N, CA, C and O atoms as a GROMACS GRO file, in nm:
protein
  504
    1MET      N    1   0.084  -0.124   0.002
    1MET     CA    2  -0.049   0.018   0.031
    1MET      C    3   0.126   0.133  -0.015
    1MET      O    4   0.247   0.115  -0.004
    2ASN      N    5   0.040   0.242  -0.064
    2ASN     CA    6   0.136   0.346  -0.069
    2ASN      C    7   0.082   0.421   0.064
    2ASN      O    8  -0.036   0.430   0.098
    3VAL      N    9   0.181   0.466   0.121
    3VAL     CA   10   0.164   0.555   0.275
    3VAL      C   11   0.279   0.695   0.186
    3VAL      O   12   0.393   0.669   0.148
    4PRO      N   13   0.218   0.822   0.171
    4PRO     CA   14   0.309   0.887   0.191
    4PRO      C   15   0.358   0.959   0.247
    4PRO      O   16   0.275   1.040   0.288
    5ASP      N   17   0.508   0.994   0.295
    5ASP     CA   18   0.545   0.986   0.413
    5ASP      C   19   0.518   1.163   0.397
    5ASP      O   20   0.628   1.211   0.424
    6ASP      N   21   0.418   1.279   0.366
    6ASP     CA   22   0.413   1.438   0.376
    6ASP      C   23   0.309   1.465   0.424
    6ASP      O   24   0.295   1.585   0.448
    7ARG      N   25   0.204   1.383   0.454
    7ARG     CA   26   0.056   1.375   0.522
    7ARG      C   27   0.060   1.314   0.637
    7ARG      O   28   0.157   1.240   0.656
    8ARG      N   29  -0.009   1.323   0.710
    8ARG     CA   30  -0.073   1.280   0.823
    8ARG      C   31  -0.195   1.214   0.791
    8ARG      O   32  -0.248   1.221   0.680
    9TYR      N   33  -0.249   1.141   0.905
    9TYR     CA   34  -0.335   1.021   0.857
    9TYR      C   35  -0.438   0.970   0.973
    9TYR      O   36  -0.386   0.984   1.084
   10THR      N   37  -0.548   0.924   0.978
   10THR     CA   38  -0.648   0.834   1.095
   10THR      C   39  -0.640   0.745   1.085
   10THR      O   40  -0.576   0.673   1.008
   11ASN      N   41  -0.763   0.715   1.229
   11ASN     CA   42  -0.714   0.567   1.211
   11ASN      C   43  -0.865   0.515   1.141
   11ASN      O   44  -0.914   0.402   1.149
   12ASP      N   45  -0.914   0.624   1.076
   12ASP     CA   46  -1.029   0.609   0.982
   12ASP      C   47  -0.998   0.568   0.854
   12ASP      O   48  -1.084   0.527   0.776
   13HIS      N   49  -0.858   0.580   0.823
   13HIS     CA   50  -0.826   0.607   0.697
   13HIS      C   51  -0.834   0.696   0.596
   13HIS      O   52  -0.830   0.660   0.478
   14GLU      N   53  -0.849   0.862   0.645
   14GLU     CA   54  -0.823   0.943   0.534
   14GLU      C   55  -0.680   1.001   0.588
   14GLU      O   56  -0.620   0.981   0.693
   15TRP      N   57  -0.648   1.078   0.472
   15TRP     CA   58  -0.537   1.155   0.484
   15TRP      C   59  -0.568   1.274   0.487
   15TRP      O   60  -0.685   1.312   0.477
   16VAL      N   61  -0.467   1.354   0.500
   16VAL     CA   62  -0.444   1.539   0.545
   16VAL      C   63  -0.328   1.556   0.521
   16VAL      O   64  -0.242   1.484   0.571
   17LEU      N   65  -0.296   1.671   0.426
   17LEU     CA   66  -0.203   1.786   0.399
   17LEU      C   67  -0.172   1.902   0.375
   17LEU      O   68  -0.157   1.963   0.270
   18ALA      N   69  -0.160   1.934   0.493
   18ALA     CA   70  -0.184   2.018   0.543
   18ALA      C   71  -0.049   2.177   0.520
   18ALA      O   72   0.070   2.185   0.552
   19ASP      N   73  -0.155   2.290   0.445
   19ASP     CA   74  -0.045   2.376   0.371
   19ASP      C   75  -0.061   2.517   0.487
   19ASP      O   76  -0.113   2.613   0.430
   20GLY      N   77  -0.029   2.541   0.620
   20GLY     CA   78  -0.038   2.613   0.661
   20GLY      C   79  -0.156   2.588   0.710
   20GLY      O   80  -0.168   2.474   0.755
   21SER      N   81  -0.269   2.670   0.718
   21SER     CA   82  -0.418   2.683   0.827
   21SER      C   83  -0.499   2.556   0.770
   21SER      O   84  -0.560   2.482   0.847
   22ARG      N   85  -0.493   2.530   0.576
   22ARG     CA   86  -0.529   2.518   0.482
   22ARG      C   87  -0.508   2.348   0.543
   22ARG      O   88  -0.415   2.330   0.622
   23ALA      N   89  -0.583   2.247   0.509
   23ALA     CA   90  -0.595   2.133   0.532
   23ALA      C   91  -0.604   2.056   0.435
   23ALA      O   92  -0.722   2.033   0.461
   24ARG      N   93  -0.576   1.964   0.300
   24ARG     CA   94  -0.676   1.850   0.167
   24ARG      C   95  -0.681   1.772   0.241
   24ARG      O   96  -0.594   1.734   0.320
   25VAL      N   97  -0.773   1.740   0.228
   25VAL     CA   98  -0.820   1.547   0.311
   25VAL      C   99  -0.860   1.467   0.208
   25VAL      O  100  -0.905   1.530   0.112
   26GLY      N  101  -0.859   1.312   0.193
   26GLY     CA  102  -0.904   1.214   0.089
   26GLY      C  103  -0.890   1.105   0.214
   26GLY      O  104  -0.862   1.124   0.332
   27ILE      N  105  -0.918   0.993   0.146
   27ILE     CA  106  -0.935   0.843   0.202
   27ILE      C  107  -0.751   0.808   0.091
   27ILE      O  108  -0.692   0.839  -0.012
   28THR      N  109  -0.740   0.714   0.229
   28THR     CA  110  -0.643   0.683   0.196
   28THR      C  111  -0.576   0.524   0.077
   28THR      O  112  -0.666   0.441   0.070
   29ASP      N  113  -0.489   0.493   0.021
   29ASP     CA  114  -0.484   0.366  -0.087
   29ASP      C  115  -0.540   0.246  -0.011
   29ASP      O  116  -0.604   0.164  -0.076
   30TYR      N  117  -0.524   0.228   0.106
   30TYR     CA  118  -0.584   0.132   0.189
   30TYR      C  119  -0.762   0.156   0.168
   30TYR      O  120  -0.822   0.074   0.097
   31ALA      N  121  -0.796   0.207   0.197
   31ALA     CA  122  -0.980   0.229   0.222
   31ALA      C  123  -1.030   0.240   0.106
   31ALA      O  124  -1.141   0.193   0.082
   32GLN      N  125  -0.923   0.337  -0.031
   32GLN     CA  126  -1.010   0.323  -0.128
   32GLN      C  127  -0.964   0.132  -0.256
   32GLN      O  128  -1.019   0.066  -0.344
   33ASP      N  129  -0.862   0.132  -0.194
   33ASP     CA  130  -0.836  -0.052  -0.215
   33ASP      C  131  -0.984  -0.142  -0.131
   33ASP      O  132  -1.064  -0.222  -0.181
   34ALA      N  133  -0.975  -0.096  -0.003
   34ALA     CA  134  -1.116  -0.195   0.059
   34ALA      C  135  -1.245  -0.219  -0.016
   34ALA      O  136  -1.312  -0.318  -0.042
   35LEU      N  137  -1.257  -0.067  -0.043
   35LEU     CA  138  -1.363  -0.036  -0.100
   35LEU      C  139  -1.434  -0.126  -0.230
   35LEU      O  140  -1.539  -0.190  -0.240
   36GLY      N  141  -1.328  -0.097  -0.318
   36GLY     CA  142  -1.329  -0.150  -0.422
   36GLY      C  143  -1.353  -0.014  -0.512
   36GLY      O  144  -1.319   0.100  -0.483
   37ASP      N  145  -1.434  -0.067  -0.649
   37ASP     CA  146  -1.503   0.075  -0.738
   37ASP      C  147  -1.544   0.143  -0.660
   37ASP      O  148  -1.608   0.095  -0.567
   38VAL      N  149  -1.523   0.281  -0.669
   38VAL     CA  150  -1.569   0.400  -0.627
   38VAL      C  151  -1.661   0.497  -0.698
   38VAL      O  152  -1.616   0.598  -0.750
   39VAL      N  153  -1.804   0.464  -0.701
   39VAL     CA  154  -1.895   0.500  -0.762
   39VAL      C  155  -2.003   0.566  -0.761
   39VAL      O  156  -2.109   0.538  -0.818
   40PHE      N  157  -1.968   0.684  -0.674
   40PHE     CA  158  -2.038   0.782  -0.618
   40PHE      C  159  -1.952   0.856  -0.524
   40PHE      O  160  -1.863   0.785  -0.478
   41VAL      N  161  -1.950   1.022  -0.466
   41VAL     CA  162  -1.891   1.056  -0.378
   41VAL      C  163  -2.007   1.159  -0.346
   41VAL      O  164  -2.071   1.219  -0.433
   42GLN      N  165  -2.028   1.170  -0.202
   42GLN     CA  166  -2.099   1.240  -0.134
   42GLN      C  167  -2.013   1.396  -0.072
   42GLN      O  168  -1.974   1.411   0.044
   43LEU      N  169  -2.002   1.482  -0.167
   43LEU     CA  170  -1.893   1.598  -0.100
   43LEU      C  171  -1.991   1.673  -0.012
   43LEU      O  172  -2.112   1.693  -0.024
   44PRO      N  173  -1.886   1.717   0.095
   44PRO     CA  174  -1.975   1.825   0.197
   44PRO      C  175  -1.993   1.978   0.062
   44PRO      O  176  -1.947   1.987  -0.051
   45GLU      N  177  -2.069   2.065   0.134
   45GLU     CA  178  -2.095   2.161   0.091
   45GLU      C  179  -1.966   2.290   0.179
   45GLU      O  180  -1.907   2.309   0.285
   46ARG      N  181  -1.987   2.352   0.033
   46ARG     CA  182  -1.849   2.475   0.094
   46ARG      C  183  -1.893   2.550   0.234
   46ARG      O  184  -2.009   2.591   0.228
   47GLY      N  185  -1.832   2.576   0.348
   47GLY     CA  186  -1.895   2.645   0.404
   47GLY      C  187  -1.937   2.605   0.535
   47GLY      O  188  -1.964   2.680   0.629
   48THR      N  189  -1.940   2.501   0.535
   48THR     CA  190  -1.984   2.354   0.615
   48THR      C  191  -1.881   2.351   0.724
   48THR      O  192  -1.764   2.336   0.688
   49THR      N  193  -1.901   2.360   0.827
   49THR     CA  194  -1.802   2.297   0.963
   49THR      C  195  -1.830   2.162   1.036
   49THR      O  196  -1.921   2.088   1.073
   50VAL      N  197  -1.699   2.173   1.032
   50VAL     CA  198  -1.689   1.995   1.038
   50VAL      C  199  -1.636   1.972   1.163
   50VAL      O  200  -1.528   2.030   1.160
   51SER      N  201  -1.651   1.914   1.286
   51SER     CA  202  -1.596   1.850   1.415
   51SER      C  203  -1.518   1.742   1.357
   51SER      O  204  -1.558   1.666   1.269
   52ALA      N  205  -1.390   1.741   1.419
   52ALA     CA  206  -1.269   1.595   1.465
   52ALA      C  207  -1.381   1.510   1.444
   52ALA      O  208  -1.488   1.542   1.495
   53GLY      N  209  -1.371   1.385   1.364
   53GLY     CA  210  -1.427   1.267   1.389
   53GLY      C  211  -1.576   1.262   1.389
   53GLY      O  212  -1.628   1.188   1.473
   54ASP      N  213  -1.666   1.340   1.294
   54ASP     CA  214  -1.784   1.388   1.261
   54ASP      C  215  -1.786   1.323   1.103
   54ASP      O  216  -1.723   1.382   1.015
   55SER      N  217  -1.854   1.212   1.074
   55SER     CA  218  -1.860   1.225   0.937
   55SER      C  219  -1.932   1.332   0.855
   55SER      O  220  -2.041   1.363   0.902
   56PHE      N  221  -1.889   1.410   0.715
   56PHE     CA  222  -1.921   1.482   0.640
   56PHE      C  223  -1.919   1.485   0.477
   56PHE      O  224  -1.948   1.578   0.402
   57SER      N  225  -1.865   1.325   0.441
   57SER     CA  226  -1.893   1.316   0.360
   57SER      C  227  -1.911   1.145   0.327
   57SER      O  228  -1.910   1.060   0.416
   58GLU      N  229  -1.929   1.114   0.176
   58GLU     CA  230  -1.975   0.942   0.198
   58GLU      C  231  -1.918   0.894   0.051
   58GLU      O  232  -1.907   0.969  -0.046
   59VAL      N  233  -1.887   0.768   0.053
   59VAL     CA  234  -1.818   0.740  -0.050
   59VAL      C  235  -1.877   0.629  -0.090
   59VAL      O  236  -1.891   0.543  -0.003
   60GLU      N  237  -1.931   0.595  -0.238
   60GLU     CA  238  -1.958   0.450  -0.201
   60GLU      C  239  -1.918   0.401  -0.332
   60GLU      O  240  -1.912   0.466  -0.436
   61SER      N  241  -1.897   0.306  -0.318
   61SER     CA  242  -1.840   0.136  -0.468
   61SER      C  243  -1.942   0.068  -0.430
   61SER      O  244  -2.027   0.063  -0.342
   62THR      N  245  -1.896   0.004  -0.550
   62THR     CA  246  -1.976  -0.117  -0.613
   62THR      C  247  -1.973  -0.244  -0.501
   62THR      O  248  -2.024  -0.354  -0.521
   63LYS      N  249  -1.895  -0.202  -0.370
   63LYS     CA  250  -1.898  -0.322  -0.227
   63LYS      C  251  -2.031  -0.263  -0.155
   63LYS      O  252  -2.149  -0.299  -0.143
   64SER      N  253  -1.937  -0.135  -0.106
   64SER     CA  254  -2.095  -0.064   0.044
   64SER      C  255  -2.063   0.084   0.023
   64SER      O  256  -1.991   0.124  -0.069
   65VAL      N  257  -2.120   0.162   0.114
   65VAL     CA  258  -2.097   0.322   0.139
   65VAL      C  259  -2.026   0.317   0.281
   65VAL      O  260  -2.059   0.242   0.373
   66SER      N  261  -1.922   0.412   0.283
   66SER     CA  262  -1.834   0.411   0.355
   66SER      C  263  -1.825   0.574   0.374
   66SER      O  264  -1.793   0.653   0.286
   67ASP      N  265  -1.863   0.611   0.523
   67ASP     CA  266  -1.842   0.769   0.548
   67ASP      C  267  -1.696   0.821   0.590
   67ASP      O  268  -1.606   0.751   0.636
   68VAL      N  269  -1.690   0.952   0.566
   68VAL     CA  270  -1.541   0.936   0.572
   68VAL      C  271  -1.546   1.033   0.694
   68VAL      O  272  -1.652   1.002   0.749
   69TYR      N  273  -1.485   1.140   0.771
   69TYR     CA  274  -1.452   1.146   0.878
   69TYR      C  275  -1.398   1.276   0.872
   69TYR      O  276  -1.368   1.281   0.753
   70ALA      N  277  -1.372   1.368   0.912
   70ALA     CA  278  -1.329   1.537   0.949
   70ALA      C  279  -1.220   1.498   1.047
   70ALA      O  280  -1.235   1.448   1.159
   71PRO      N  281  -1.109   1.529   0.985
   71PRO     CA  282  -0.951   1.462   1.087
   71PRO      C  283  -0.991   1.579   1.212
   71PRO      O  284  -0.994   1.568   1.335
   72VAL      N  285  -1.019   1.690   1.122
   72VAL     CA  286  -1.004   1.854   1.254
   72VAL      C  287  -1.094   1.910   1.243
   72VAL      O  288  -1.192   1.866   1.183
   73ASN      N  289  -1.086   2.031   1.303
   73ASN     CA  290  -1.181   2.073   1.325
   73ASN      C  291  -1.207   2.205   1.217
   73ASN      O  292  -1.116   2.288   1.221
   74GLY      N  293  -1.290   2.228   1.145
   74GLY     CA  294  -1.288   2.382   1.088
   74GLY      C  295  -1.347   2.355   0.977
   74GLY      O  296  -1.386   2.241   0.952
   75SER      N  297  -1.363   2.463   0.890
   75SER     CA  298  -1.501   2.457   0.819
   75SER      C  299  -1.479   2.461   0.652
   75SER      O  300  -1.423   2.560   0.604
   76VAL      N  301  -1.529   2.339   0.555
   76VAL     CA  302  -1.480   2.379   0.442
   76VAL      C  303  -1.433   2.461   0.333
   76VAL      O  304  -1.509   2.556   0.324
   77THR      N  305  -1.348   2.466   0.251
   77THR     CA  306  -1.328   2.606   0.203
   77THR      C  307  -1.346   2.561   0.084
   77THR      O  308  -1.440   2.621   0.033
   78GLU      N  309  -1.277   2.445  -0.021
   78GLU     CA  310  -1.277   2.379  -0.136
   78GLU      C  311  -1.402   2.264  -0.179
   78GLU      O  312  -1.498   2.292  -0.107
   79VAL      N  313  -1.420   2.205  -0.224
   79VAL     CA  314  -1.459   2.074  -0.259
   79VAL      C  315  -1.411   2.008  -0.398
   79VAL      O  316  -1.353   2.079  -0.481
   80ASN      N  317  -1.427   1.920  -0.415
   80ASN     CA  318  -1.361   1.838  -0.503
   80ASN      C  319  -1.414   1.817  -0.650
   80ASN      O  320  -1.401   1.704  -0.696
   81ASN      N  321  -1.486   1.938  -0.748
   81ASN     CA  322  -1.621   1.852  -0.792
   81ASN      C  323  -1.569   1.810  -0.884
   81ASN      O  324  -1.647   1.782  -0.975
   82ASP      N  325  -1.422   1.783  -0.909
   82ASP     CA  326  -1.412   1.682  -1.027
   82ASP      C  327  -1.438   1.555  -1.013
   82ASP      O  328  -1.397   1.483  -1.104
   83LEU      N  329  -1.503   1.498  -0.912
   83LEU     CA  330  -1.527   1.354  -0.804
   83LEU      C  331  -1.715   1.324  -0.899
   83LEU      O  332  -1.768   1.223  -0.948
   84VAL      N  333  -1.765   1.485  -0.883
   84VAL     CA  334  -1.893   1.434  -0.892
   84VAL      C  335  -1.876   1.380  -1.036
   84VAL      O  336  -1.967   1.297  -1.039
   85ASP      N  337  -1.808   1.374  -1.175
   85ASP     CA  338  -1.818   1.330  -1.323
   85ASP      C  339  -1.717   1.214  -1.317
   85ASP      O  340  -1.692   1.156  -1.423
   86ALA      N  341  -1.661   1.179  -1.213
   86ALA     CA  342  -1.520   1.062  -1.196
   86ALA      C  343  -1.494   1.089  -1.031
   86ALA      O  344  -1.420   1.150  -0.953
   87PRO      N  345  -1.595   1.009  -1.038
   87PRO     CA  346  -1.530   0.956  -0.869
   87PRO      C  347  -1.451   0.810  -0.870
   87PRO      O  348  -1.432   0.723  -0.784
   88GLN      N  349  -1.409   0.826  -1.026
   88GLN     CA  350  -1.278   0.675  -0.967
   88GLN      C  351  -1.180   0.744  -0.996
   88GLN      O  352  -1.119   0.704  -1.095
   89ARG      N  353  -1.136   0.845  -0.942
   89ARG     CA  354  -1.024   0.941  -0.918
   89ARG      C  355  -0.996   0.888  -0.844
   89ARG      O  356  -0.883   0.840  -0.850
   90ILE      N  357  -1.093   0.854  -0.702
   90ILE     CA  358  -1.048   0.842  -0.595
   90ILE      C  359  -0.926   0.704  -0.559
   90ILE      O  360  -0.819   0.710  -0.497
   91ASN      N  361  -1.014   0.558  -0.645
   91ASN     CA  362  -0.930   0.473  -0.693
   91ASN      C  363  -0.828   0.489  -0.741
   91ASN      O  364  -0.724   0.445  -0.692
   92GLU      N  365  -0.838   0.576  -0.882
   92GLU     CA  366  -0.672   0.596  -0.986
   92GLU      C  367  -0.564   0.682  -0.917
   92GLU      O  368  -0.448   0.682  -0.958
   93ASP      N  369  -0.608   0.759  -0.809
   93ASP     CA  370  -0.490   0.878  -0.763
   93ASP      C  371  -0.505   0.912  -0.644
   93ASP      O  372  -0.443   1.016  -0.624
   94PRO      N  373  -0.619   0.829  -0.444
   94PRO     CA  374  -0.666   0.889  -0.396
   94PRO      C  375  -0.554   1.018  -0.339
   94PRO      O  376  -0.600   1.132  -0.341
   95TYR      N  377  -0.446   1.005  -0.302
   95TYR     CA  378  -0.335   1.161  -0.265
   95TYR      C  379  -0.308   1.247  -0.361
   95TYR      O  380  -0.237   1.347  -0.353
   96GLY      N  381  -0.399   1.184  -0.507
   96GLY     CA  382  -0.395   1.379  -0.591
   96GLY      C  383  -0.520   1.399  -0.667
   96GLY      O  384  -0.604   1.471  -0.613
   97ALA      N  385  -0.543   1.354  -0.768
   97ALA     CA  386  -0.682   1.372  -0.806
   97ALA      C  387  -0.807   1.335  -0.750
   97ALA      O  388  -0.918   1.387  -0.750
   98GLY      N  389  -0.763   1.236  -0.703
   98GLY     CA  390  -0.863   1.223  -0.574
   98GLY      C  391  -0.962   1.252  -0.458
   98GLY      O  392  -1.072   1.208  -0.424
   99TRP      N  393  -0.854   1.371  -0.400
   99TRP     CA  394  -0.902   1.487  -0.314
   99TRP      C  395  -1.014   1.475  -0.277
   99TRP      O  396  -1.079   1.434  -0.373
  100ILE      N  397  -1.098   1.490  -0.163
  100ILE     CA  398  -1.173   1.569  -0.145
  100ILE      C  399  -1.275   1.694  -0.137
  100ILE      O  400  -1.372   1.738  -0.200
  101CYS      N  401  -1.187   1.728  -0.008
  101CYS     CA  402  -1.239   1.902   0.016
  101CYS      C  403  -1.112   1.930   0.082
  101CYS      O  404  -1.042   1.832   0.109
  102GLU      N  405  -1.058   2.080   0.122
  102GLU     CA  406  -1.024   2.156   0.176
  102GLU      C  407  -1.111   2.149   0.290
  102GLU      O  408  -1.228   2.110   0.297
  103ILE      N  409  -0.986   2.219   0.431
  103ILE     CA  410  -1.070   2.232   0.527
  103ILE      C  411  -1.012   2.354   0.602
  103ILE      O  412  -0.890   2.348   0.614
  104GLU      N  413  -1.049   2.420   0.634
  104GLU     CA  414  -0.946   2.586   0.665
  104GLU      C  415  -0.971   2.504   0.842
  104GLU      O  416  -1.080   2.454   0.868
  105MET      N  417  -0.882   2.502   0.921
  105MET     CA  418  -0.820   2.410   1.044
  105MET      C  419  -0.851   2.570   1.128
  105MET      O  420  -0.802   2.680   1.101
  106ASN      N  421  -0.948   2.532   1.233
  106ASN     CA  422  -0.970   2.667   1.342
  106ASN      C  423  -0.823   2.656   1.475
  106ASN      O  424  -0.811   2.720   1.580
  107ASP      N  425  -0.738   2.556   1.418
  107ASP     CA  426  -0.647   2.498   1.514
  107ASP      C  427  -0.500   2.397   1.451
  107ASP      O  428  -0.482   2.276   1.466
  108SER      N  429  -0.404   2.507   1.371
  108SER     CA  430  -0.361   2.400   1.282
  108SER      C  431  -0.265   2.313   1.399
  108SER      O  432  -0.190   2.226   1.354
  109SER      N  433  -0.267   2.331   1.518
  109SER     CA  434  -0.124   2.243   1.559
  109SER      C  435  -0.224   2.100   1.565
  109SER      O  436  -0.160   1.997   1.584
  110GLU      N  437  -0.359   2.084   1.553
  110GLU     CA  438  -0.409   2.000   1.590
  110GLU      C  439  -0.376   1.842   1.474
  110GLU      O  440  -0.388   1.723   1.504
  111TYR      N  441  -0.331   1.909   1.334
  111TYR     CA  442  -0.242   1.825   1.299
  111TYR      C  443  -0.123   1.713   1.245
  111TYR      O  444  -0.087   1.629   1.162
  112GLY      N  445  -0.093   1.802   1.389
  112GLY     CA  446   0.080   1.766   1.460
  112GLY      C  447   0.009   1.621   1.574
  112GLY      O  448   0.081   1.560   1.653
  113THR      N  449  -0.125   1.595   1.557
  113THR     CA  450  -0.175   1.511   1.658
  113THR      C  451  -0.223   1.391   1.576
  113THR      O  452  -0.262   1.284   1.622
  114LEU      N  453  -0.217   1.417   1.477
  114LEU     CA  454  -0.285   1.350   1.328
  114LEU      C  455  -0.144   1.189   1.338
  114LEU      O  456  -0.033   1.221   1.379
  115MET      N  457  -0.166   1.049   1.303
  115MET     CA  458  -0.086   1.009   1.292
  115MET      C  459  -0.005   1.014   1.189
  115MET      O  460  -0.050   1.030   1.076
  116ASP      N  461   0.185   0.994   1.224
  116ASP     CA  462   0.302   0.984   1.107
  116ASP      C  463   0.233   0.867   0.976
  116ASP      O  464   0.136   0.792   0.974
  117ALA      N  465   0.316   0.894   0.900
  117ALA     CA  466   0.277   0.779   0.807
  117ALA      C  467   0.353   0.632   0.850
  117ALA      O  468   0.335   0.518   0.807
  118GLU      N  469   0.429   0.676   0.933
  118GLU     CA  470   0.560   0.495   0.986
  118GLU      C  471   0.403   0.439   1.081
  118GLU      O  472   0.359   0.326   1.058
  119SER      N  473   0.352   0.505   1.155
  119SER     CA  474   0.255   0.464   1.246
  119SER      C  475   0.078   0.433   1.199
  119SER      O  476  -0.008   0.367   1.256
  120TYR      N  477   0.076   0.509   1.075
  120TYR     CA  478  -0.036   0.444   0.955
  120TYR      C  479   0.027   0.314   0.876
  120TYR      O  480  -0.023   0.228   0.803
  121ARG      N  481   0.104   0.329   0.904
  121ARG     CA  482   0.212   0.135   0.812
  121ARG      C  483   0.182   0.064   0.941
  121ARG      O  484   0.118  -0.038   0.916
  122GLN      N  485   0.202   0.077   1.052
  122GLN     CA  486   0.193  -0.046   1.157
  122GLN      C  487   0.034  -0.051   1.172
  122GLN      O  488  -0.009  -0.164   1.196
  123LEU      N  489  -0.058   0.045   1.161
  123LEU     CA  490  -0.166   0.020   1.175
  123LEU      C  491  -0.241  -0.064   1.042
  123LEU      O  492  -0.328  -0.150   1.050
  124ILE      N  493  -0.201  -0.029   0.965
  124ILE     CA  494  -0.252  -0.126   0.813
  124ILE      C  495  -0.239  -0.252   0.809
  124ILE      O  496  -0.308  -0.341   0.759
  125SER      N  497  -0.098  -0.250   0.892
  125SER     CA  498  -0.042  -0.407   0.852
  125SER      C  499  -0.046  -0.482   0.991
  125SER      O  500   0.011  -0.590   0.977
  126ALA      N  501  -0.083  -0.470   1.096
  126ALA     CA  502  -0.149  -0.501   1.215
  126ALA      C  503  -0.286  -0.628   1.163
  126ALA      O  504  -0.362  -0.675   1.247
   0.00000   0.00000   0.00000
């Protein structure tokens, strides 16, 4: 499984890449592989306030529907509208074109509390 070192991870298999107080969020390679072929993504609305640990999006595959959980507290500033017509981008490029949204973090120090790549690798290999 691909686990880039430049981002942080959650126990629920979301990845987060911070740029200042802004956090880009998606699901990990492990998660997209477990889901199978992604056929629909329910994107959050811009401006939505999110709380860490709360569901704010859904990814539907040929196997199931899975919630996507906010990794940090903040508000949604951008969504990846390309996923509306091409949800398979999550399978093809989960860490690039398959991102789901960007969150303006209330407290950017939250980013440092998420798992680093090595900790996430240990989680998925257990």
